[in-house]
N, C-alpha and C positions, 0 to 999 in steps of 0.2 A: 688881071691890068689892075681896075681898083684898088685893090687888098694891096699889090704891088704898093701903089702911087700914093694909098693911104697911109704906112704902114712904115715905108722905109723912108731914108734920106734921098737915094737915088733913086728915081724913077725913068730916067732917062736911056733909050733904048743906042746907045752907045760904046764902044771899047772903053771902058771904064774901070779900075780896079774895084771900086768901091762899087759900080751894079754889078762885078762879074762876083762877089762877095754875096750880095744880096739875092743871085740868081739861083748859088749854090747851097745857100740856107732856103730856100723855099723848097729845093729841090729835096734838099734833107727832109724839110720836115713832112712835103709829100709821099717819099720813100718810107718814115716813121709811121705816117695813117696807114700806108699800104700795109705795111708790114704787124701793126696791130691787128688791122682786120684779116691778112691771113692765118697770121697766131689765132684768135679768134678762132676763126673757120677750120682750123685744125682742127681743134683741140676738139669742136661740138661732133664734127664729121668721126669721130676718131672714138666716139664715145658711144655705148649701150643707149643711156638716158643722160639726157643732158644735166638732170639735177644737181648729181653727184662734181661734176667736174666746174659747175657754178662759178667756185672758192678759188680755181684755175685760170680762169677767162677774168677774172678779178685781178689774177697779180697780175697777169700779162697786158691788160690797159692800163693799171697804173706804170708800169713799169713803163712803157708804152710813151705816155702821156710825161712819165718821168724823164724821159728821154727828149724829150721835145722841149723841154722846161729846160735844162742844163744846155741843150742846142742852142734856145732863144739865148739864155743868158751869156754861153760864150762867144757868142757873136752881138751882144748886144748895142755896140757903137751903129750898127748901120741900121739899129729902128730909128725914126722920128722921137723928141723927146718925151713927149706926150702917148704915146703909141707903144712901147716896149717893158714896161708895168703892166698894163692890161692884161698884154698878151700873157706874159709871164704869169701873174697871179692866173689866168685862168688854165695855166697848161696846169703849172701847179696844184690849183684847186680840185681839179679834172686827176692829177695823181693821189693826191689826197682823199678824194674823197672812195676810187677805188680798192684804196687800202683798208681801209676802216671797213668798208665793205665785206672785203676780203678776212680782216679780221675777223670779224662780230659774225660771220657768214654762217649759221646752224649748217650741220649737215643733215 
């Protein structure tokens, strides 16, 4: 609840369109992160050895973080003005870091 109050304009637990939009965005973010974990776990568990699949793991993580960044950008109007940019930059930074790691990883 603190994170919602701290980041989003609307934090009242009332039947308001803005609140609904905030909650939907938060649920999307959680769902995306669960998807990242499920994808990473699936890749690791179906591989006889982790080393050959680390690049794929990096790609899954990069796509997941990129999806979070797009979701945040899509609903930037629900964030407090001083909270949108840090959230977006952290998500985009993780996306770029995992992408860079996937591109430069040695087999």
